[in-house]
N, C-alpha and C positions, 0 to 999 in steps of 0.2 A: 494457438499461441505459437509465436515464433521465438527462436532463441534471441533474435534481435530485440523483441519486445521485453523479454526477460532481462536482457542486459540493460535496456533503457530504464526499466523500473528499479533494478538493483542499483544502478549508478545514481538514480534519483535519490534513493534512500541513503546511499553512502555519502553523497555530497550535499544534497539540499536539506535533508532532515536536520542536521546540526544547525543550519542557518535558521530554520523555522524555530527550533528550540531556543536559539540565542535571541531571536527577535521577541519571542514571548517572555523569556526571562528578563530581558531588558525592560519590557513594558511593566512587568510586575515590580522590578526594582525601582523604576521611576515613580510608580504609584506609591510605593512604600516610602521613598525618600521625600516626595513632595507632600505627603499626607493626604493625597486624594484617595477616595475609596477605589479599590481595585475594580477593574473592568470585569464584572461577573459574566457578561455575555461571552467574552473571550475564554474565560475559565470553563464555562459550561460547554462551549464549542470544542475545546480541547478534549474534554471527556467524551462527549457524545460522538464526535467524529471517530474516535478510537474504537468505541463500542460498535458503531456502524461498520467501520472497516473490518473489524474482527469478524463480525457476523457475515459480512459479504465475502470475506476471504474463506471462511469455513464452508459456506455454500458452494463457492467456486471450486474449492479443493475437492469436495465431495462429488461435484459434477464431473470434474476432470478425471477423478479416479474411476468413476462409473464409465465414462467414455473410453478411457484407456483399457479397462477390463473388457468392455464389450468389443472394442476394436481388436484386442488381442485374441479373444475367443473366436471372432470371425476370421481372423488371419489364420489361426491354427486349424480351424475347420476347413479352410481352403488349402491347407497344406503349407502355409508360409510360416515364417518366424517373426513374431512381433518384436518391435524395437523397444527395449526397456529405456534406452536413452531418450527417445522422443517422448515417451510417456512421462518420464521423470521431468523433462523440461517443461512439458505442458502443465504438470501438476505444480511445479515450482512457480511458473509464470502466473498461474491462476491464484496462487497464494499471495504473491507479491503485488499484483496489479492494483487491488483496492488501496493499498498503502501508498504506492507510487503516485496514483491519481490524486489523492488527497494532499500529499506533500507538495506536488507541483502547483496545485491550486492555492495552497497556503503561502507558498513562496511568492506567487504573483500578488496575492491579496496583501500580505504583510509588507512587501517591499514598496507598495504604493501608499500604505498607511502612514500618516504623519503622526509623530509622537508628541 
């Protein structure tokens, strides 16, 4: 993971996640005001995608920690000094990537959707 990728995913969460939340809340409000039954598919999607993103993030973080530890051990055996900054960036990027990916896809999908 690159610092650029981390910045992209973090900015996605910072700017686009509130848009997704607003679109979904708007849909729920319109369903409540008009008396229509709420869109259960969207409600289920909100929950399941968060569970999947959390699981994916946990696996990615564990893999990034393992790679960082192995890389640090190999560098120390070769007489070098491992970079804690690079390892931290890789771990943070691994944690944020699944959420950023889903938020970007939700923005595309919800902005096309007609209410």
